[in-house]
N, C-alpha and C positions, 0 to 999 in steps of 0.2 A: 427161739429168742425170748418169747413171752414167758416160757417156763423158767428160763435163766433169770429173768428180771424178778419173777415171783419168788424164786429161791433166795435171791439177794435181798429182797424186801423182808422176807421171813427171817433171814439171818440177822438183818439189821434190827428188826423188832425184838428178836431174842436178846441181842446185845444190850439194847436199851432197857429191857426188863431186868436184865442182870445188873444193870447200873443201880436199880433200886435195892440197894444192899441194906443189911442190918446197920452198917455204919452210917449210911445216909439217914435212915430213920432215927437212929440214936442221936445224930447231930441235930436234926430238926426238932426232936423231942426236947433236947437240952436247951436249944435256943428258945423254944416255946415256953419252957419254964422260966428262963431268964427274962424274957421279954413280955411275959403275960400281961395283957391289959384287962383290967376288971371293968368291963363295959356293962351297962345296965341290962342289955338284952341277953347277956350271957348268964343271967340269974333266973332265967325262965325256960320252960320247955313248951310254952303255949305256942302252937304253930301260927296263930294270928299275930302275936307279938313279934315272933321271929321273922315272919314274912314281911311285916312292916319294916323291921330294921334292914332286911336285905334289900328292899325296894329303895328305902331312903339312902342307903349306902352306895347305890349304883352310880350316882352322879354328885354326891355331896360328901364333904370331908367328915371324918369320924367325929371331931369335936362338935361340929354343927349338929350332926344327928343326935349326939348324946344330949344336947340341949333341947331338941325338939321331940324326940321319941316319946318321952314321958308325958309331955303336954298333949300330944296327939291322943294317947291312950286315956287321958283324963276326959277328953272330949268325946272320943269314940272308944269306949272300954272293950267292946267285943266286935266280932265280925258282923253280928246282927245289927249293932248300933251303926256301924259304918254303912251297911247296905241300906238302912232305912233313912239315912241322912240326906238332905237335899244336896244337889251338886254344888250349889253356891257355898254351903257351909264347908263342904270338903275342900273346895278350892281356897276358901278364906283361910282354913287351917293350914293349908300347904304353903301359903305365900312365904317367900324367902328361902324356899328349898330348891327352886329352879326346876325346869322341865315339868311344867304343869300337866303334861300328858300322863305323868306317873300318878298324879292324884286321881284323874279320871279312870285310869286302869285299876287303881286300888278299889275304887267304888264299884266298878263293873265286875271285877273279880269277886268282891265281897257279896254282891247280889247273886252271883252264880253259886258260890259256896253255900249260901243260905237256901237257894232254890233247889239245887241239885243234890246237895249233901247234908241238908238239914243243919247247916252251920258247922259241921265237923270237916276239917280239912282232909282231903284224901292223902294217902301216903305214896301212891304209885306215881312215878315220873310222868307217865303218859297223861294221867288225869290232871296233874299239876300244870304241865306246859300247855294244856288246852284252855287254861284260864287266862283272861286278858292280862298282858303285861308280865307274865311269868315265862321266862326262858329256861334253858337247861341249867344254868348256874343257879338261878334263884330257886328253881325246883329242888336241886340237890342241897342248897343251903337249908331249905325247910326240912328236907328228909334227914340231913345229918344233925342239925342243931335241935330240932324238935323231937325227932323219932330215933336218932342214933342209928340211922341206916347207911350202909356204905354206898358209894357211887363216885362219879367223876364231878367234883366241885372245882371247876377251873375258872377262877376269876383272876384279876390282875395281880394280887399279892401272891396267890398260889403259883401263878405262872412265873412270877419273879424268882421264887425259890428254885423251881425246877430248872429254869434257864441258868441261874447263877451256879447251882451245884452240879448239874449234869450236862450243860451246854455252855461252859464258861467262855469259849471263844467263838461260838457260832452266831451268825447273824441271819435274820429272816427265817427263824424256826417256826414251822407251821404247827397249829394246835393238833393236827392229826398225829404228830410225833410225840406230843406231850400227853395226850389223853390216855394211851396205854400205860404210861408211867404213873400218871396220877391214879389210875384205876388199880394198878398193881401195888402201889404204896399204901392205899387206904386199908385200914384194918377191917376185917369182916370175913364172911364166908367166902371161900374161894381165893383168898389172898395167898400168894406164893411164898409164905413163910409161916413159922409157928407164932401164933399170937399169944403173948403172955396172958395168963389169967389174972388180969389186973384191971380194975375199974377205969383207970386212966387211958388204957389202950382201946379207944373207941373212935368211930368216925368223928364224933363231936369234938373230942379233945384233940384228935390228930389235926383236924382242919383249923381249930383255933391256933395250934402251934404254927401251922403253915402261914396263916394270916398274920400273926404277930411277927414272925421271922421275916416274911415278905415285906411288911410295912417298914421294918427296920432297915432292910437292904435298900429300899427305895429312898430312905432318908440319908443313908450314909454312903451310897455308891451311885454312879450314874445308873439311872433306873434300868434294871435288867429287862423289864417288860418291853422296853423299846426295841429289843432284839427279836421280838416276836414278829412273825410275818404279818400278823393282823393288827399291829400297832398303827394307830392313826392319831396324828396330832389334832387336838380339838381346835376348831376354828374359833376366832375371837367372838365373844358374846356382845361386847359393847358396840353399838351401832348396827348390829345385824338385824335381819328380819326376826330372828328368834327373840331378840331383846325388845323389839317393837310389839310383837305378839304378847309377850309377858306384860308389857306396860298397858296394853289395851285391856287385858284381863283385870289388871289392878284398877284401872279406871272404871270398868263396869262393876267390879266389886264395891268400889267406893260409892257409886251411885246407889247400889242396892242398900248399903249400910246407911246412906243418907235418906232413904225412902223415895228416891227419884224414880219416876215411872220408866226411865230409860234415857238413851242419848241418841241423837242423830249421828249419822256418819260424818256430817259436816262439823258438828260440835266435837266429836271425838278427834277429828283431824286437827282442829284448832288446839285442843288440849294436849294431844300427843306432840304436836309441833312445838308447843311451849316447853314441854319436857325436854325435847331434843335440843332446842336452842339454848335452854338453860345449861345444858351439858356441853355447849360449844359445837353442836352438830347442826346440820341443815334442817329446815322445816320439812315435813312430809307432805305429799300431795294426797288428795282425797281418793284417787284411784288406788293407791297402795293400801290405804286404810280399808277401803271397801273390799279389796282382795283378801286382806288379812282377816277381816271380819267374816267373810264368806267361808274361808277355810276353818276358822275357829268354830263357826256354826256347824260345819260339816263334821267336825270332830266331837261335837256335843258340849262345847264350852258356853255358847250363847245362842240367842235366837233373835229374830227381828219381827216386830209386829207394828203395822201402821207407821213404818218409817222410824221406829224407835228400837234401838238395840239394848238388850238386857242380858244379864248373866242367866244361864239355863237354870 
């Protein structure tokens, strides 16, 4: 029985790989040319600058990232500058991007790149994913866009293209079925087709085409990525603990900017309550604020000394 199942799975995998035809690749290429977005981070091969764009794009709209990416690089022009910057400056520069943990992970990873690799980003997937905040997709984004190396870059827009083109009627498609297809389609050594000797047929340009086609599909159709088994609808931010955490970070940053020595939990409770009530929500209690502050401190955002909370 087990042997029969294995044979069936192997056969299915073979059929899926066969679906990555020259016609599919030609269609993606054509759509990529038609829909190409001239985004600022596409005009560099600096792995630090590309890594920054990949992290920013994880939870933030492209238009917003396009506005903030250049400003960040003016403030922290290199990975060494970011590694040397105080946590408070990094968090201040990140405000408005959401998910402050990403800023802390950027700084921690920058420190490790400087300490372990003398400021030069590694190219190997294993070394990249060992850095804070870098998962498989971000690692392959760095490899593809900075170093033109092949691999499985499976993020939401890429996923949308493969679901739309190769699984048009399927629901609950797991990534384990998509990954072999993404790998097979990517130009590079070992690809199951003849790669044209053409500068445009590279992992870098291929994934740009997938990203732009996928973004277009999500704007013009019911989002194909919702048919992924891993699709999760994001919970509401307004009124959530996450929103209150972010507001506490902003309050602590404001104190630092004003030169204040810190704030008590009681004072922060009153200020956060004022923000909540102004927005038409209920005041918060001090126990919640103390719990949020303790968790923020544990993650490296802030610390407490003599009853005063301050940004790290």
